[in-house]
C-alpha atoms as a printed R data frame, in Angstrom:
    type eleno elety resid chain resno       x       y       z
1   ATOM     1    CA   MET     A     1  41.375 -34.751   4.424
2   ATOM     2    CA   PHE     A     2  43.928 -34.830   1.622
3   ATOM     3    CA   SER     A     3  46.888 -37.177   1.677
4   ATOM     4    CA   ALA     A     4  50.460 -35.877   1.322
5   ATOM     5    CA   ASN     A     5  50.550 -36.772  -2.364
6   ATOM     6    CA   GLU     A     6  47.176 -35.133  -2.985
7   ATOM     7    CA   ASN     A     7  48.370 -31.949  -1.282
8   ATOM     8    CA   ILE     A     8  51.465 -31.887  -3.498
9   ATOM     9    CA   LEU     A     9  49.334 -32.311  -6.624
10  ATOM    10    CA   LEU     A    10  46.942 -29.619  -5.416
11  ATOM    11    CA   ARG     A    11  49.803 -27.152  -4.919
12  ATOM    12    CA   GLN     A    12  51.115 -27.950  -8.387
13  ATOM    13    CA   HIS     A    13  47.721 -27.274  -9.949
14  ATOM    14    CA   LYS     A    14  47.453 -24.074  -7.912
15  ATOM    15    CA   ARG     A    15  50.811 -22.811  -9.204
16  ATOM    16    CA   ARG     A    16  49.792 -23.694 -12.748
17  ATOM    17    CA   VAL     A    17  46.544 -21.717 -12.532
18  ATOM    18    CA   ILE     A    18  48.334 -18.752 -10.897
19  ATOM    19    CA   GLU     A    19  50.783 -18.720 -13.806
20  ATOM    20    CA   TYR     A    20  47.841 -18.627 -16.227
21  ATOM    21    CA   ILE     A    21  46.428 -15.578 -14.432
22  ATOM    22    CA   ASP     A    22  49.819 -13.846 -14.095
23  ATOM    23    CA   SER     A    23  50.219 -14.065 -17.865
24  ATOM    24    CA   THR     A    24  47.103 -11.884 -18.278
25  ATOM    25    CA   ILE     A    25  48.327  -9.103 -15.951
26  ATOM    26    CA   PRO     A    26  50.692  -6.344 -17.200
27  ATOM    27    CA   ASP     A    27  54.258  -6.525 -15.910
28  ATOM    28    CA   ASN     A    28  54.070  -3.089 -14.307
29  ATOM    29    CA   ALA     A    29  51.057  -4.164 -12.224
30  ATOM    30    CA   LEU     A    30  52.902  -7.280 -11.067
31  ATOM    31    CA   GLU     A    31  56.012  -5.259 -10.233
32  ATOM    32    CA   LEU     A    32  53.943  -2.921  -8.066
33  ATOM    33    CA   GLY     A    33  52.804  -5.873  -5.984
34  ATOM    34    CA   THR     A    34  49.688  -7.349  -7.587
35  ATOM    35    CA   THR     A    35  49.177 -10.835  -6.147
36  ATOM    36    CA   VAL     A    36  46.995 -13.748  -7.220
37  ATOM    37    CA   MET     A    37  45.334 -16.173  -4.800
38  ATOM    38    CA   VAL     A    38  43.746 -19.423  -5.945
39  ATOM    39    CA   MET     A    39  41.809 -21.883  -3.805
40  ATOM    40    CA   GLN     A    40  39.811 -25.024  -4.389
41  ATOM    41    CA   VAL     A    41  36.596 -24.797  -2.390
42  ATOM    42    CA   SER     A    42  33.680 -27.133  -1.842
43  ATOM    43    CA   CYS     A    43  30.082 -25.983  -2.095
44  ATOM    44    CA   ARG     A    44  27.294 -27.808  -0.285
45  ATOM    45    CA   GLN     A    45  24.498 -25.480  -1.314
46  ATOM    46    CA   PRO     A    46  21.784 -26.943  -3.566
47  ATOM    47    CA   GLY     A    47  22.641 -26.633  -7.235
48  ATOM    48    CA   CYS     A    48  26.376 -26.045  -6.662
49  ATOM    49    CA   VAL     A    49  29.117 -28.090  -8.239
50  ATOM    50    CA   PRO     A    50  30.917 -30.144  -5.561
51  ATOM    51    CA   LEU     A    51  34.321 -28.515  -6.127
52  ATOM    52    CA   GLU     A    52  35.082 -25.156  -7.698
53  ATOM    53    CA   THR     A    53  38.086 -22.891  -8.099
54  ATOM    54    CA   ALA     A    54  37.975 -19.469  -6.405
55  ATOM    55    CA   ILE     A    55  40.290 -16.770  -7.785
56  ATOM    56    CA   THR     A    56  41.178 -13.462  -6.123
57  ATOM    57    CA   VAL     A    57  43.461 -10.849  -7.701
58  ATOM    58    CA   VAL     A    58  44.662  -8.369  -5.057
59  ATOM    59    CA   PHE     A    59  45.952  -5.056  -6.393
60  ATOM    60    CA   PRO     A    60  48.513  -2.918  -4.524
61  ATOM    61    CA   LYS     A    61  47.406  -0.017  -2.374
62  ATOM    62    CA   PRO     A    62  48.173   3.379  -3.955
63  ATOM    63    CA   PRO     A    63  50.549   5.645  -2.034
64  ATOM    64    CA   THR     A    64  48.813   7.988   0.372
65  ATOM    65    CA   LYS     A    65  49.479  11.670  -0.113
66  ATOM    66    CA   LYS     A    66  49.580  13.705   3.052
67  ATOM    67    CA   LYS     A    67  49.427  17.469   2.869
68  ATOM    68    CA   LYS     A    68  50.973  19.401   5.746
69  ATOM    69    CA   LYS     A    69  49.234  22.599   6.691
70  ATOM    70    CA   LYS     A    70  50.841  25.419   8.664
71  ATOM    71    CA   ARG     A    71  48.692  26.387  11.561
72  ATOM    72    CA   SER     A    72  48.939  29.442  13.759
73  ATOM    73    CA   SER     A    73  47.609  29.633  17.248
74  ATOM    74    CA   LYS     A    74  44.891  32.002  16.038
75  ATOM    75    CA   ASP     A    75  43.364  29.781  13.399
76  ATOM    76    CA   ILE     A    76  43.733  26.341  15.050
77  ATOM    77    CA   GLY     A    77  40.068  26.416  16.018
78  ATOM    78    CA   ILE     A    78  38.991  27.386  12.514
79  ATOM    79    CA   VAL     A    79  41.128  24.640  10.904
80  ATOM    80    CA   GLN     A    80  39.685  22.002  13.204
81  ATOM    81    CA   GLN     A    81  36.174  23.023  12.205
82  ATOM    82    CA   GLN     A    82  37.021  22.964   8.497
83  ATOM    83    CA   GLN     A    83  38.716  19.536   8.494
84  ATOM    84    CA   THR     A    84  37.267  17.245   5.855
85  ATOM    85    CA   LYS     A    85  37.671  13.580   5.160
86  ATOM    86    CA   ASP     A    86  40.770  12.628   3.190
87  ATOM    87    CA   GLU     A    87  40.150  11.488  -0.361
88  ATOM    88    CA   ILE     A    88  40.517   7.770  -1.058
89  ATOM    89    CA   PRO     A    89  44.048   7.221  -2.398
90  ATOM    90    CA   ALA     A    90  44.157   6.026  -5.989
91  ATOM    91    CA   PHE     A    91  46.535   5.634  -8.898
92  ATOM    92    CA   PRO     A    92  46.156   8.266 -11.644
93  ATOM    93    CA   GLN     A    93  45.136   5.515 -14.044
94  ATOM    94    CA   PRO     A    94  43.901   1.929 -13.454
95  ATOM    95    CA   LEU     A    95  46.682  -0.653 -13.575
96  ATOM    96    CA   LEU     A    96  44.337  -2.702 -15.773
97  ATOM    97    CA   PRO     A    97  42.172  -0.869 -18.329
98  ATOM    98    CA   ASP     A    98  38.620  -0.115 -17.148
99  ATOM    99    CA   LEU     A    99  39.051  -2.090 -13.923
100 ATOM   100    CA   GLU     A   100  38.342   0.241 -10.996
101 ATOM   101    CA   GLU     A   101  39.646  -2.247  -8.433
102 ATOM   102    CA   SER     A   102  43.119  -1.895  -9.937
103 ATOM   103    CA   ARG     A   103  43.008   1.901  -9.513
104 ATOM   104    CA   ILE     A   104  42.027   2.038  -5.840
105 ATOM   105    CA   GLY     A   105  43.906  -1.038  -4.613
106 ATOM   106    CA   GLY     A   106  40.900  -3.343  -4.380
107 ATOM   107    CA   SER     A   107  40.388  -7.013  -5.161
108 ATOM   108    CA   PHE     A   108  38.846  -8.721  -8.177
109 ATOM   109    CA   LYS     A   109  37.142 -12.064  -7.530
110 ATOM   110    CA   THR     A   110  35.856 -14.712  -9.878
111 ATOM   111    CA   ARG     A   111  35.099 -18.440  -9.876
112 ATOM   112    CA   ILE     A   112  35.558 -21.369 -12.206
113 ATOM   113    CA   LEU     A   113  33.027 -24.152 -11.734
114 ATOM   114    CA   LYS     A   114  35.653 -26.876 -11.899
115 ATOM   115    CA   PRO     A   115  38.165 -28.420  -9.490
116 ATOM   116    CA   LEU     A   116  41.715 -27.085  -9.727
117 ATOM   117    CA   SER     A   117  42.994 -30.177 -11.502
118 ATOM   118    CA   ASP     A   118  40.585 -29.637 -14.412
119 ATOM   119    CA   VAL     A   119  41.143 -25.892 -14.916
120 ATOM   120    CA   THR     A   120  42.675 -24.958 -18.272
121 ATOM   121    CA   LEU     A   121  43.964 -21.679 -19.699
122 ATOM   122    CA   ASP     A   122  40.726 -21.331 -21.660
123 ATOM   123    CA   ASP     A   123  38.744 -21.669 -18.421
124 ATOM   124    CA   VAL     A   124  40.805 -18.877 -16.868
125 ATOM   125    CA   LEU     A   125  40.297 -16.572 -19.864
126 ATOM   126    CA   GLU     A   126  36.553 -17.275 -19.826
127 ATOM   127    CA   ALA     A   127  36.434 -16.233 -16.147
128 ATOM   128    CA   LEU     A   128  38.354 -12.953 -16.591
129 ATOM   129    CA   PRO     A   129  36.975  -9.746 -18.168
130 ATOM   130    CA   PRO     A   130  38.696  -8.086 -21.159
131 ATOM   131    CA   SER     A   131  40.615  -5.821 -18.736
132 ATOM   132    CA   PHE     A   132  42.920  -8.821 -18.363
133 ATOM   133    CA   LYS     A   133  44.951  -9.757 -21.430
134 ATOM   134    CA   GLY     A   134  42.878 -12.261 -23.400
135 ATOM   135    CA   GLY     A   135  39.950 -12.117 -20.957
136 ATOM   136    CA   ARG     A   136  36.610 -13.093 -22.478
137 ATOM   137    CA   ARG     A   137  34.104 -12.618 -19.672
138 ATOM   138    CA   THR     A   138  31.364 -10.197 -20.704
139 ATOM   139    CA   THR     A   139  27.709  -9.784 -19.818
140 ATOM   140    CA   GLU     A   140  26.794 -11.515 -23.056
141 ATOM   141    CA   SER     A   141  29.117 -14.461 -22.414
142 ATOM   142    CA   LEU     A   142  27.699 -14.912 -18.893
143 ATOM   143    CA   CYS     A   143  24.143 -14.859 -20.251
144 ATOM   144    CA   LEU     A   144  24.988 -17.389 -22.959
145 ATOM   145    CA   LYS     A   145  26.639 -19.651 -20.393
146 ATOM   146    CA   ALA     A   146  23.600 -19.478 -18.102
147 ATOM   147    CA   ARG     A   147  21.352 -20.205 -21.080
148 ATOM   148    CA   ASP     A   148  23.379 -23.194 -22.250
149 ATOM   149    CA   MET     A   149  23.582 -24.627 -18.713
150 ATOM   150    CA   THR     A   150  19.811 -24.300 -18.380
151 ATOM   151    CA   PHE     A   151  19.161 -26.005 -21.700
152 ATOM   152    CA   ALA     A   152  21.558 -28.803 -20.807
153 ATOM   153    CA   GLN     A   153  19.854 -29.355 -17.449
154 ATOM   154    CA   ILE     A   154  16.426 -29.512 -19.088
155 ATOM   155    CA   GLY     A   155  17.704 -32.109 -21.532
156 ATOM   156    CA   GLN     A   156  19.264 -34.210 -18.772
157 ATOM   157    CA   LEU     A   157  16.127 -34.127 -16.653
158 ATOM   158    CA   VAL     A   158  13.544 -34.639 -19.395
159 ATOM   159    CA   GLY     A   159  15.425 -36.241 -22.271
160 ATOM   160    CA   ASN     A   160  17.404 -34.991 -25.247
161 ATOM   161    CA   ASP     A   161  16.010 -37.305 -27.901
162 ATOM   162    CA   ASP     A   162  13.655 -36.276 -30.696
163 ATOM   163    CA   THR     A   163  10.606 -38.248 -29.544
164 ATOM   164    CA   GLU     A   164   7.363 -36.348 -29.148
165 ATOM   165    CA   ASP     A   165   7.239 -37.113 -25.416
166 ATOM   166    CA   SER     A   166  10.699 -35.620 -24.824
167 ATOM   167    CA   LYS     A   167   9.994 -32.572 -26.956
168 ATOM   168    CA   GLU     A   168   6.733 -31.942 -25.136
169 ATOM   169    CA   GLY     A   169   8.455 -32.426 -21.782
170 ATOM   170    CA   ARG     A   170  11.159 -29.896 -22.644
171 ATOM   171    CA   ARG     A   171   8.531 -27.423 -23.824
172 ATOM   172    CA   LEU     A   172   6.526 -27.702 -20.616
173 ATOM   173    CA   VAL     A   173   9.595 -27.215 -18.441
174 ATOM   174    CA   ALA     A   174  10.612 -24.198 -20.543
175 ATOM   175    CA   GLU     A   175   7.135 -22.653 -20.160
176 ATOM   176    CA   TYR     A   176   7.278 -23.193 -16.403
177 ATOM   177    CA   LEU     A   177  10.749 -21.637 -16.149
178 ATOM   178    CA   LYS     A   178   9.633 -18.652 -18.226
179 ATOM   179    CA   VAL     A   179   6.942 -17.867 -15.651
180 ATOM   180    CA   CYS     A   180   9.399 -18.436 -12.789
181 ATOM   181    CA   LEU     A   181  11.893 -16.007 -14.315
182 ATOM   182    CA   GLU     A   182   9.196 -13.341 -14.610
183 ATOM   183    CA   GLU     A   183   8.348 -13.824 -10.924
184 ATOM   184    CA   TYR     A   184  12.042 -13.748 -10.068
185 ATOM   185    CA   VAL     A   185  12.422 -10.341 -11.723
186 ATOM   186    CA   GLU     A   186   9.229  -9.003 -10.119
187 ATOM   187    CA   ARG     A   187  10.593  -9.900  -6.685
188 ATOM   188    CA   GLY     A   188  13.855  -8.045  -7.143
189 ATOM   189    CA   CYS     A   189  15.787 -11.124  -8.345
190 ATOM   190    CA   VAL     A   190  15.534 -12.824  -4.949
191 ATOM   191    CA   ALA     A   191  15.110 -16.577  -5.292
192 ATOM   192    CA   PRO     A   192  12.685 -18.581  -3.113
193 ATOM   193    CA   GLU     A   193  13.830 -21.320  -0.760
194 ATOM   194    CA   TRP     A   194  15.225 -24.360  -2.556
195 ATOM   195    CA   GLY     A   195  12.355 -26.477  -3.859
196 ATOM   196    CA   GLU     A   196   9.682 -23.993  -2.724
197 ATOM   197    CA   ASN     A   197   7.357 -21.703  -4.647
198 ATOM   198    CA   PHE     A   198   7.606 -17.927  -4.463
199 ATOM   199    CA   ASP     A   199   5.782 -16.359  -1.523
200 ATOM   200    CA   PRO     A   200   2.607 -14.529  -2.528
201 ATOM   201    CA   PHE     A   201   2.665 -10.750  -2.822
202 ATOM   202    CA   ASP     A   202   1.468  -8.697   0.127
203 ATOM   203    CA   SER     A   203  -1.970  -7.076   0.286
204 ATOM   204    CA   GLU     A   204  -0.754  -3.912  -1.448
205 ATOM   205    CA   GLU     A   205   0.231  -5.656  -4.669
206 ATOM   206    CA   LYS     A   206  -1.047  -4.312  -7.940
207 ATOM   207    CA   LYS     A   207  -3.952  -5.925  -9.758
208 ATOM   208    CA   GLU     A   208  -1.771  -6.899 -12.700
209 ATOM   209    CA   ASP     A   209   0.647  -8.598 -10.300
210 ATOM   210    CA   ARG     A   210  -2.175 -10.713  -8.899
211 ATOM   211    CA   THR     A   211  -3.247 -11.616 -12.400
212 ATOM   212    CA   GLN     A   212   0.305 -12.637 -13.267
213 ATOM   213    CA   ARG     A   213   0.538 -14.861 -10.198
214 ATOM   214    CA   GLU     A   214  -2.766 -16.533 -10.990
215 ATOM   215    CA   GLU     A   215  -1.465 -17.326 -14.449
216 ATOM   216    CA   THR     A   216   1.463 -19.297 -12.991
217 ATOM   217    CA   ASP     A   217  -0.932 -22.222 -12.555
218 ATOM   218    CA   THR     A   218  -1.217 -22.467 -16.344
219 ATOM   219    CA   TYR     A   219   2.156 -23.404 -17.802
220 ATOM   220    CA   ALA     A   220   1.432 -24.438 -21.357
221 ATOM   221    CA   LYS     A   221  -1.180 -24.878 -24.071
222 ATOM   222    CA   LYS     A   222  -1.509 -28.351 -25.505
223 ATOM   223    CA   GLU     A   223  -3.407 -29.525 -28.577
224 ATOM   224    CA   THR     A   224  -5.927 -32.258 -27.936
225 ATOM   225    CA   PRO     A   225  -5.728 -35.456 -30.034
226 ATOM   226    CA   GLY     A   226  -7.507 -35.292 -33.355
227 ATOM   227    CA   GLY     A   227  -7.021 -31.571 -33.756
228 ATOM   228    CA   LYS     A   228 -10.195 -30.694 -31.807
229 ATOM   229    CA   GLY     A   229  -8.685 -27.529 -30.459
230 ATOM   230    CA   ASN     A   230  -6.432 -26.247 -27.705
231 ATOM   231    CA   ASP     A   231  -6.741 -27.152 -24.061
232 ATOM   232    CA   ASN     A   232  -5.161 -24.941 -21.394
233 ATOM   233    CA   ALA     A   233  -3.692 -27.309 -18.846
234 ATOM   234    CA   SER     A   234  -1.607 -26.874 -15.735
235 ATOM   235    CA   MET     A   235   1.423 -29.034 -14.967
236 ATOM   236    CA   ASP     A   236  -0.630 -31.183 -12.581
237 ATOM   237    CA   ASP     A   237  -3.425 -31.616 -15.124
238 ATOM   238    CA   MET     A   238  -1.052 -32.749 -17.840
239 ATOM   239    CA   TRP     A   239   1.388 -34.910 -15.892
240 ATOM   240    CA   GLY     A   240  -0.384 -35.598 -12.617
241 ATOM   241    CA   LYS     A   241   0.877 -34.808  -9.140
242 ATOM   242    CA   GLY     A   242   3.957 -36.359  -7.599
243 ATOM   243    CA   ASN     A   243   6.862 -37.795  -9.570
244 ATOM   244    CA   PHE     A   244   7.022 -37.151 -13.314
245 ATOM   245    CA   VAL     A   245   7.749 -40.073 -15.644
246 ATOM   246    CA   PHE     A   246   9.070 -39.349 -19.132
247 ATOM   247    CA   ARG     A   247   8.663 -42.177 -21.586
248 ATOM   248    CA   ARG     A   248  11.629 -42.852 -23.821
249 ATOM   249    CA   PRO     A   249  11.696 -45.260 -26.796
250 ATOM   250    CA   ASP     A   250  12.738 -48.807 -26.041
251 ATOM   251    CA   GLU     A   251  15.461 -49.705 -28.548
252 ATOM   252    CA   GLU     A   252  14.861 -53.452 -28.199
253 ATOM   253    CA   ASN     A   253  11.134 -53.055 -28.857
254 ATOM   254    CA   GLU     A   254  11.790 -50.796 -31.809
255 ATOM   255    CA   ASP     A   255  14.245 -53.278 -33.323
256 ATOM   256    CA   GLY     A   256  11.733 -56.040 -32.902
257 ATOM   257    CA   LYS     A   257   8.968 -54.178 -34.713
């Protein structure tokens, strides 16, 4: 539960973020009744940030055109048989360029992975597509963001330093994720249960699919000491089962050497 003061601060942050979004919407769209809703929501699903900002832009419904038809007693039966569904009402042009939701009176939704108090104008622009004035959200920007978040997570889990152990750890995790992404695509981009492996294919799977799944046990190739050749090793073979321990340099020991 929020205290009275926290609720006041939350409303202030909400108004501030709404003003950011309003500044990206054309005046004519606002005058027609476009409204912006902002909420701070909590996410308890694995991998979610604790608090995030949900944004919904609701566009006005276009006026409905009704055509009156003159009917005589003779052709009432024929007209009833020929009745067709009314077309979905829509504005002649989208209120925002290339945004279909603004043409048919729909809603545009997006999220910012930050609490309301931390949201800046730049965050808002990064979350909105170019249809909004100054919007920067594109397929490429989303992919780059997902890439950078993945790299950052690998570094936090394994280590970001330049030691050989950390580099090798990052490489092994990257090889494992590469195989997981291939499986993810093969299964229609449906993720497995949190912390679980993908379910095996059914009995009708293709031979190449079985081969691909068998190869998931081999995550990386590692050179043996002394340059005697390459050794294909699975994650368990290289790090052992159970918890992984990444060795990092001890600054005190290094200073003492």
